PDB file of the backbone (N, CA, C, O) and the ligand in Angstrom, with CONECT records:
HET     ZN  A 101       1
ATOM      1  N   MET A   1     233.667  54.417-185.103  1.00  0.00           N
ATOM      2  CA  MET A   1     233.127  55.602-184.559  1.00  0.00           C
ATOM      3  C   MET A   1     232.066  56.101-185.708  1.00  0.00           C
ATOM      4  O   MET A   1     232.244  56.122-186.926  1.00  0.00           O
ATOM      5  N   ALA A   2     231.024  56.457-185.033  1.00  0.00           N
ATOM      6  CA  ALA A   2     230.021  57.189-186.033  1.00  0.00           C
ATOM      7  C   ALA A   2     230.751  58.716-186.434  1.00  0.00           C
ATOM      8  O   ALA A   2     231.451  59.434-185.720  1.00  0.00           O
ATOM      9  N   VAL A   3     230.321  58.907-187.804  1.00  0.00           N
ATOM     10  CA  VAL A   3     230.823  60.199-188.429  1.00  0.00           C
ATOM     11  C   VAL A   3     229.379  60.840-188.633  1.00  0.00           C
ATOM     12  O   VAL A   3     228.463  60.158-189.092  1.00  0.00           O
ATOM     13  N   PRO A   4     229.224  62.055-188.308  1.00  0.00           N
ATOM     14  CA  PRO A   4     228.093  62.797-188.772  1.00  0.00           C
ATOM     15  C   PRO A   4     228.039  63.232-190.125  1.00  0.00           C
ATOM     16  O   PRO A   4     228.966  63.858-190.639  1.00  0.00           O
ATOM     17  N   GLN A   5     226.818  62.877-190.822  1.00  0.00           N
ATOM     18  CA  GLN A   5     226.629  63.065-192.209  1.00  0.00           C
ATOM     19  C   GLN A   5     227.094  64.471-192.663  1.00  0.00           C
ATOM     20  O   GLN A   5     227.850  64.620-193.623  1.00  0.00           O
ATOM     21  N   ARG A   6     226.589  65.527-191.902  1.00  0.00           N
ATOM     22  CA  ARG A   6     226.898  66.754-192.061  1.00  0.00           C
ATOM     23  C   ARG A   6     227.306  67.600-190.771  1.00  0.00           C
ATOM     24  O   ARG A   6     226.569  67.799-189.805  1.00  0.00           O
ATOM     25  N   ARG A   7     228.472  68.013-190.912  1.00  0.00           N
ATOM     26  CA  ARG A   7     229.061  68.659-189.767  1.00  0.00           C
ATOM     27  C   ARG A   7     228.391  70.098-189.519  1.00  0.00           C
ATOM     28  O   ARG A   7     227.957  70.740-190.475  1.00  0.00           O
ATOM     29  N   THR A   8     228.332  70.517-188.383  1.00  0.00           N
ATOM     30  CA  THR A   8     227.863  71.944-187.847  1.00  0.00           C
ATOM     31  C   THR A   8     228.860  72.630-188.583  1.00  0.00           C
ATOM     32  O   THR A   8     229.974  72.108-188.630  1.00  0.00           O
ATOM     33  N   SER A   9     228.652  73.775-189.202  1.00  0.00           N
ATOM     34  CA  SER A   9     229.506  74.701-189.991  1.00  0.00           C
ATOM     35  C   SER A   9     230.196  75.432-188.901  1.00  0.00           C
ATOM     36  O   SER A   9     229.695  75.533-187.781  1.00  0.00           O
ATOM     37  N   LYS A  10     231.532  76.028-189.275  1.00  0.00           N
ATOM     38  CA  LYS A  10     232.103  76.888-188.290  1.00  0.00           C
ATOM     39  C   LYS A  10     231.231  78.275-187.825  1.00  0.00           C
ATOM     40  O   LYS A  10     231.306  78.757-186.696  1.00  0.00           O
ATOM     41  N   THR A  11     230.525  78.730-188.749  1.00  0.00           N
ATOM     42  CA  THR A  11     229.732  79.809-188.661  1.00  0.00           C
ATOM     43  C   THR A  11     228.423  79.269-187.579  1.00  0.00           C
ATOM     44  O   THR A  11     228.166  79.943-186.581  1.00  0.00           O
ATOM     45  N   ALA A  12     227.855  78.339-187.808  1.00  0.00           N
ATOM     46  CA  ALA A  12     226.764  77.879-187.047  1.00  0.00           C
ATOM     47  C   ALA A  12     227.367  77.655-185.586  1.00  0.00           C
ATOM     48  O   ALA A  12     226.713  77.972-184.592  1.00  0.00           O
ATOM     49  N   LYS A  13     228.476  77.168-185.510  1.00  0.00           N
ATOM     50  CA  LYS A  13     228.952  76.872-184.170  1.00  0.00           C
ATOM     51  C   LYS A  13     229.279  78.100-183.601  1.00  0.00           C
ATOM     52  O   LYS A  13     228.955  78.304-182.431  1.00  0.00           O
ATOM     53  N   ARG A  14     229.920  79.026-184.297  1.00  0.00           N
ATOM     54  CA  ARG A  14     230.278  80.302-183.443  1.00  0.00           C
ATOM     55  C   ARG A  14     229.045  81.175-183.274  1.00  0.00           C
ATOM     56  O   ARG A  14     229.040  82.003-182.363  1.00  0.00           O
ATOM     57  N   LEU A  15     228.110  81.064-184.000  1.00  0.00           N
ATOM     58  CA  LEU A  15     226.910  81.796-183.563  1.00  0.00           C
ATOM     59  C   LEU A  15     226.164  81.235-182.300  1.00  0.00           C
ATOM     60  O   LEU A  15     225.631  81.910-181.419  1.00  0.00           O
ATOM     61  N   ARG A  16     226.230  79.875-182.387  1.00  0.00           N
ATOM     62  CA  ARG A  16     225.621  79.285-180.925  1.00  0.00           C
ATOM     63  C   ARG A  16     226.448  79.604-179.865  1.00  0.00           C
ATOM     64  O   ARG A  16     225.884  79.881-178.807  1.00  0.00           O
ATOM     65  N   ARG A  17     227.687  79.631-179.905  1.00  0.00           N
ATOM     66  CA  ARG A  17     228.708  79.891-178.879  1.00  0.00           C
ATOM     67  C   ARG A  17     228.684  81.407-178.666  1.00  0.00           C
ATOM     68  O   ARG A  17     229.058  81.842-177.577  1.00  0.00           O
ATOM     69  N   GLY A  18     228.327  82.130-179.496  1.00  0.00           N
ATOM     70  CA  GLY A  18     228.424  83.567-179.137  1.00  0.00           C
ATOM     71  C   GLY A  18     227.529  84.040-178.026  1.00  0.00           C
ATOM     72  O   GLY A  18     227.529  85.235-177.729  1.00  0.00           O
ATOM     73  N   HIS A  19     226.658  83.057-177.304  1.00  0.00           N
ATOM     74  CA  HIS A  19     225.856  83.461-176.300  1.00  0.00           C
ATOM     75  C   HIS A  19     226.392  83.041-174.894  1.00  0.00           C
ATOM     76  O   HIS A  19     225.874  83.379-173.829  1.00  0.00           O
ATOM     77  N   TYR A  20     227.580  82.202-175.049  1.00  0.00           N
ATOM     78  CA  TYR A  20     228.263  81.839-173.889  1.00  0.00           C
ATOM     79  C   TYR A  20     229.201  82.802-173.360  1.00  0.00           C
ATOM     80  O   TYR A  20     230.285  82.969-173.921  1.00  0.00           O
ATOM     81  N   LYS A  21     228.823  83.545-172.170  1.00  0.00           N
ATOM     82  CA  LYS A  21     229.663  84.475-171.794  1.00  0.00           C
ATOM     83  C   LYS A  21     229.397  84.684-170.044  1.00  0.00           C
ATOM     84  O   LYS A  21     228.357  84.412-169.444  1.00  0.00           O
ATOM     85  N   LEU A  22     230.592  85.212-169.497  1.00  0.00           N
ATOM     86  CA  LEU A  22     230.414  85.317-167.998  1.00  0.00           C
ATOM     87  C   LEU A  22     229.611  86.544-167.847  1.00  0.00           C
ATOM     88  O   LEU A  22     229.652  87.441-168.688  1.00  0.00           O
ATOM     89  N   GLU A  23     228.874  86.596-166.774  1.00  0.00           N
ATOM     90  CA  GLU A  23     228.126  87.630-166.365  1.00  0.00           C
ATOM     91  C   GLU A  23     228.970  88.534-165.255  1.00  0.00           C
ATOM     92  O   GLU A  23     229.449  87.983-164.264  1.00  0.00           O
ATOM     93  N   SER A  24     229.106  89.830-165.467  1.00  0.00           N
ATOM     94  CA  SER A  24     229.756  90.581-164.622  1.00  0.00           C
ATOM     95  C   SER A  24     229.197  90.648-163.183  1.00  0.00           C
ATOM     96  O   SER A  24     227.985  90.594-162.970  1.00  0.00           O
ATOM     97  N   VAL A  25     230.065  90.762-162.256  1.00  0.00           N
ATOM     98  CA  VAL A  25     229.738  90.692-161.010  1.00  0.00           C
ATOM     99  C   VAL A  25     229.064  91.879-160.559  1.00  0.00           C
ATOM    100  O   VAL A  25     229.523  92.951-160.953  1.00  0.00           O
ATOM    101  N   ALA A  26     227.949  91.885-159.722  1.00  0.00           N
ATOM    102  CA  ALA A  26     227.039  92.919-159.344  1.00  0.00           C
ATOM    103  C   ALA A  26     227.805  93.599-158.205  1.00  0.00           C
ATOM    104  O   ALA A  26     228.269  92.952-157.266  1.00  0.00           O
ATOM    105  N   LEU A  27     227.922  94.953-158.322  1.00  0.00           N
ATOM    106  CA  LEU A  27     228.728  95.796-157.105  1.00  0.00           C
ATOM    107  C   LEU A  27     227.898  96.942-156.716  1.00  0.00           C
ATOM    108  O   LEU A  27     227.309  97.637-157.543  1.00  0.00           O
ATOM    109  N   VAL A  28     227.854  97.154-155.298  1.00  0.00           N
ATOM    110  CA  VAL A  28     227.012  98.258-154.691  1.00  0.00           C
ATOM    111  C   VAL A  28     228.168  98.996-153.961  1.00  0.00           C
ATOM    112  O   VAL A  28     229.257  98.508-153.660  1.00  0.00           O
ATOM    113  N   ALA A  29     227.715 100.312-153.722  1.00  0.00           N
ATOM    114  CA  ALA A  29     228.660 100.977-152.963  1.00  0.00           C
ATOM    115  C   ALA A  29     228.509 100.770-151.244  1.00  0.00           C
ATOM    116  O   ALA A  29     227.414 101.035-150.748  1.00  0.00           O
ATOM    117  N   CYS A  30     229.417 100.383-150.526  1.00  0.00           N
ATOM    118  CA  CYS A  30     229.143 100.160-149.178  1.00  0.00           C
ATOM    119  C   CYS A  30     228.614 101.480-148.292  1.00  0.00           C
ATOM    120  O   CYS A  30     229.142 102.591-148.351  1.00  0.00           O
ATOM    121  N   PRO A  31     227.498 101.140-147.485  1.00  0.00           N
ATOM    122  CA  PRO A  31     227.061 102.397-146.975  1.00  0.00           C
ATOM    123  C   PRO A  31     227.831 102.964-145.843  1.00  0.00           C
ATOM    124  O   PRO A  31     227.722 104.135-145.479  1.00  0.00           O
ATOM    125  N   HIS A  32     228.675 102.017-145.259  1.00  0.00           N
ATOM    126  CA  HIS A  32     229.548 102.471-144.210  1.00  0.00           C
ATOM    127  C   HIS A  32     230.788 103.294-144.588  1.00  0.00           C
ATOM    128  O   HIS A  32     231.062 104.321-143.966  1.00  0.00           O
ATOM    129  N   CYS A  33     231.607 102.803-145.705  1.00  0.00           N
ATOM    130  CA  CYS A  33     232.856 103.387-146.016  1.00  0.00           C
ATOM    131  C   CYS A  33     232.712 103.693-147.572  1.00  0.00           C
ATOM    132  O   CYS A  33     233.720 104.191-148.075  1.00  0.00           O
ATOM    133  N   GLY A  34     231.652 103.483-148.399  1.00  0.00           N
ATOM    134  CA  GLY A  34     231.520 103.726-149.832  1.00  0.00           C
ATOM    135  C   GLY A  34     232.341 102.826-150.782  1.00  0.00           C
ATOM    136  O   GLY A  34     232.345 103.048-151.993  1.00  0.00           O
ATOM    137  N   ALA A  35     233.022 101.827-150.240  1.00  0.00           N
ATOM    138  CA  ALA A  35     233.923 100.846-151.191  1.00  0.00           C
ATOM    139  C   ALA A  35     232.880  99.969-152.127  1.00  0.00           C
ATOM    140  O   ALA A  35     231.726  99.762-151.752  1.00  0.00           O
ATOM    141  N   LEU A  36     233.303  99.564-153.155  1.00  0.00           N
ATOM    142  CA  LEU A  36     232.434  98.743-154.071  1.00  0.00           C
ATOM    143  C   LEU A  36     232.253  97.321-153.417  1.00  0.00           C
ATOM    144  O   LEU A  36     233.302  96.689-153.288  1.00  0.00           O
ATOM    145  N   VAL A  37     231.247  96.793-153.040  1.00  0.00           N
ATOM    146  CA  VAL A  37     231.044  95.556-152.419  1.00  0.00           C
ATOM    147  C   VAL A  37     230.065  94.685-153.236  1.00  0.00           C
ATOM    148  O   VAL A  37     229.478  95.244-154.163  1.00  0.00           O
ATOM    149  N   ARG A  38     229.817  93.341-152.991  1.00  0.00           N
ATOM    150  CA  ARG A  38     228.808  92.692-153.718  1.00  0.00           C
ATOM    151  C   ARG A  38     227.736  92.772-152.692  1.00  0.00           C
ATOM    152  O   ARG A  38     227.946  92.769-151.479  1.00  0.00           O
ATOM    153  N   PRO A  39     226.578  92.843-153.260  1.00  0.00           N
ATOM    154  CA  PRO A  39     225.239  92.921-152.472  1.00  0.00           C
ATOM    155  C   PRO A  39     225.200  91.811-151.580  1.00  0.00           C
ATOM    156  O   PRO A  39     225.791  90.771-151.870  1.00  0.00           O
ATOM    157  N   HIS A  40     224.536  91.942-150.486  1.00  0.00           N
ATOM    158  CA  HIS A  40     224.376  90.858-149.482  1.00  0.00           C
ATOM    159  C   HIS A  40     225.498  90.142-148.836  1.00  0.00           C
ATOM    160  O   HIS A  40     225.353  89.045-148.297  1.00  0.00           O
ATOM    161  N   HIS A  41     226.778  90.874-148.910  1.00  0.00           N
ATOM    162  CA  HIS A  41     227.942  90.399-148.560  1.00  0.00           C
ATOM    163  C   HIS A  41     228.699  91.371-147.579  1.00  0.00           C
ATOM    164  O   HIS A  41     228.493  92.574-147.743  1.00  0.00           O
ATOM    165  N   VAL A  42     229.475  91.010-146.667  1.00  0.00           N
ATOM    166  CA  VAL A  42     230.128  91.683-145.606  1.00  0.00           C
ATOM    167  C   VAL A  42     231.100  92.563-146.371  1.00  0.00           C
ATOM    168  O   VAL A  42     231.762  91.996-147.240  1.00  0.00           O
ATOM    169  N   CYS A  43     231.295  93.930-146.169  1.00  0.00           N
ATOM    170  CA  CYS A  43     232.314  94.743-146.663  1.00  0.00           C
ATOM    171  C   CYS A  43     233.694  94.131-146.285  1.00  0.00           C
ATOM    172  O   CYS A  43     233.974  93.849-145.120  1.00  0.00           O
ATOM    173  N   LYS A  44     234.561  93.936-147.358  1.00  0.00           N
ATOM    174  CA  LYS A  44     235.846  93.550-147.004  1.00  0.00           C
ATOM    175  C   LYS A  44     236.692  94.737-146.525  1.00  0.00           C
ATOM    176  O   LYS A  44     237.655  94.427-145.824  1.00  0.00           O
ATOM    177  N   GLU A  45     236.528  95.884-146.746  1.00  0.00           N
ATOM    178  CA  GLU A  45     237.152  97.058-146.364  1.00  0.00           C
ATOM    179  C   GLU A  45     236.921  97.532-144.955  1.00  0.00           C
ATOM    180  O   GLU A  45     237.882  97.736-144.214  1.00  0.00           O
ATOM    181  N   CYS A  46     235.785  97.701-144.593  1.00  0.00           N
ATOM    182  CA  CYS A  46     235.371  98.017-143.155  1.00  0.00           C
ATOM    183  C   CYS A  46     234.903  96.767-142.401  1.00  0.00           C
ATOM    184  O   CYS A  46     234.997  96.802-141.174  1.00  0.00           O
ATOM    185  N   GLY A  47     234.444  95.745-142.944  1.00  0.00           N
ATOM    186  CA  GLY A  47     233.888  94.672-142.055  1.00  0.00           C
ATOM    187  C   GLY A  47     232.581  94.759-141.722  1.00  0.00           C
ATOM    188  O   GLY A  47     232.155  93.977-140.872  1.00  0.00           O
ATOM    189  N   TYR A  48     231.780  95.637-142.274  1.00  0.00           N
ATOM    190  CA  TYR A  48     230.461  96.080-141.888  1.00  0.00           C
ATOM    191  C   TYR A  48     229.407  95.196-142.712  1.00  0.00           C
ATOM    192  O   TYR A  48     229.633  94.783-143.849  1.00  0.00           O
ATOM    193  N   TYR A  49     228.307  94.975-142.043  1.00  0.00           N
ATOM    194  CA  TYR A  49     227.378  94.471-142.778  1.00  0.00           C
ATOM    195  C   TYR A  49     226.258  94.760-141.984  1.00  0.00           C
ATOM    196  O   TYR A  49     226.318  94.476-140.787  1.00  0.00           O
ATOM    197  N   LYS A  50     224.885  95.461-142.610  1.00  0.00           N
ATOM    198  CA  LYS A  50     223.623  95.670-142.020  1.00  0.00           C
ATOM    199  C   LYS A  50     224.028  96.427-140.771  1.00  0.00           C
ATOM    200  O   LYS A  50     223.631  96.053-139.668  1.00  0.00           O
ATOM    201  N   GLY A  51     224.935  97.651-140.946  1.00  0.00           N
ATOM    202  CA  GLY A  51     225.170  98.610-140.023  1.00  0.00           C
ATOM    203  C   GLY A  51     226.017  98.041-138.799  1.00  0.00           C
ATOM    204  O   GLY A  51     226.318  98.793-137.873  1.00  0.00           O
ATOM    205  N   LYS A  52     226.354  96.849-138.809  1.00  0.00           N
ATOM    206  CA  LYS A  52     227.076  96.380-137.741  1.00  0.00           C
ATOM    207  C   LYS A  52     228.631  95.879-138.086  1.00  0.00           C
ATOM    208  O   LYS A  52     228.949  95.348-139.150  1.00  0.00           O
ATOM    209  N   ASP A  53     229.411  96.115-137.130  1.00  0.00           N
ATOM    210  CA  ASP A  53     230.967  95.726-137.385  1.00  0.00           C
ATOM    211  C   ASP A  53     231.011  94.096-137.115  1.00  0.00           C
ATOM    212  O   ASP A  53     230.991  93.577-135.999  1.00  0.00           O
ATOM    213  N   ILE A  54     231.077  93.389-138.407  1.00  0.00           N
ATOM    214  CA  ILE A  54     231.023  92.047-138.052  1.00  0.00           C
ATOM    215  C   ILE A  54     232.411  91.357-137.968  1.00  0.00           C
ATOM    216  O   ILE A  54     232.668  90.433-137.196  1.00  0.00           O
ATOM    217  N   LEU A  55     233.315  91.941-138.895  1.00  0.00           N
ATOM    218  CA  LEU A  55     234.724  91.354-138.872  1.00  0.00           C
ATOM    219  C   LEU A  55     235.712  91.949-137.859  1.00  0.00           C
ATOM    220  O   LEU A  55     236.790  91.419-137.591  1.00  0.00           O
ATOM    221  N   HIS A  56     235.232  93.168-137.283  1.00  0.00           N
ATOM    222  CA  HIS A  56     236.189  93.798-136.289  1.00  0.00           C
ATOM    223  C   HIS A  56     237.589  94.136-136.841  1.00  0.00           C
ATOM    224  O   HIS A  56     238.575  94.015-136.114  1.00  0.00           O
ATOM    225  N   LEU A  57     237.674  94.492-137.920  1.00  0.00           N
ATOM    226  CA  LEU A  57     238.920  94.820-138.600  1.00  0.00           C
ATOM    227  C   LEU A  57     239.501  96.146-137.901  1.00  0.00           C
ATOM    228  O   LEU A  57     238.845  97.166-137.686  1.00  0.00           O
ATOM    229  N   LYS A  58     240.782  95.952-137.602  1.00  0.00           N
ATOM    230  CA  LYS A  58     241.463  97.034-136.694  1.00  0.00           C
ATOM    231  C   LYS A  58     242.035  98.043-137.733  1.00  0.00           C
ATOM    232  O   LYS A  58     242.655  97.579-138.690  1.00  0.00           O
ATOM    233  N   LYS A  59     241.905  99.110-137.639  1.00  0.00           N
ATOM    234  CA  LYS A  59     242.620 100.252-138.570  1.00  0.00           C
ATOM    235  C   LYS A  59     243.891 100.523-138.095  1.00  0.00           C
ATOM    236  O   LYS A  59     244.052 100.814-136.910  1.00  0.00           O
ATOM    237  N   GLU A  60     244.994 100.451-139.026  1.00  0.00           N
ATOM    238  CA  GLU A  60     246.340 100.755-138.687  1.00  0.00           C
ATOM    239  C   GLU A  60     246.423 102.241-138.265  1.00  0.00           C
ATOM    240  O   GLU A  60     246.837 102.542-137.146  1.00  0.00           O
ATOM    241  N   GLU A  61     246.034 103.151-139.150  1.00  0.00           N
ATOM    242  CA  GLU A  61     246.033 104.470-138.625  1.00  0.00           C
ATOM    243  C   GLU A  61     244.999 104.950-137.913  1.00  0.00           C
ATOM    244  O   GLU A  61     243.806 104.838-138.197  1.00  0.00           O
ATOM    245  N   GLU A  62     245.623 105.652-136.697  1.00  0.00           N
ATOM    246  CA  GLU A  62     244.874 105.877-135.574  1.00  0.00           C
ATOM    247  C   GLU A  62     245.023 107.335-135.138  1.00  0.00           C
ATOM    248  O   GLU A  62     244.427 107.746-134.142  1.00  0.00           O
TER     249      GLU A  62
HETATM  250 ZN    ZN A 101     232.511  99.336-146.030  1.00  0.00          ZN2+
END
């Protein structure tokens, strides 16, 4: 097996990998109920998207 003549140092490796990170999920307030939802997604709290009731979620408290 081939062996590299000069290994990448721990520091060089860590500096390179310091840029690898997860991006945080974008969140906006639902215009119908105010819950935090991802943009361009149906709201899971009230089931609304673009002003229309998409999921027809029934509320328990009436
Ligand atoms: Zn909502």
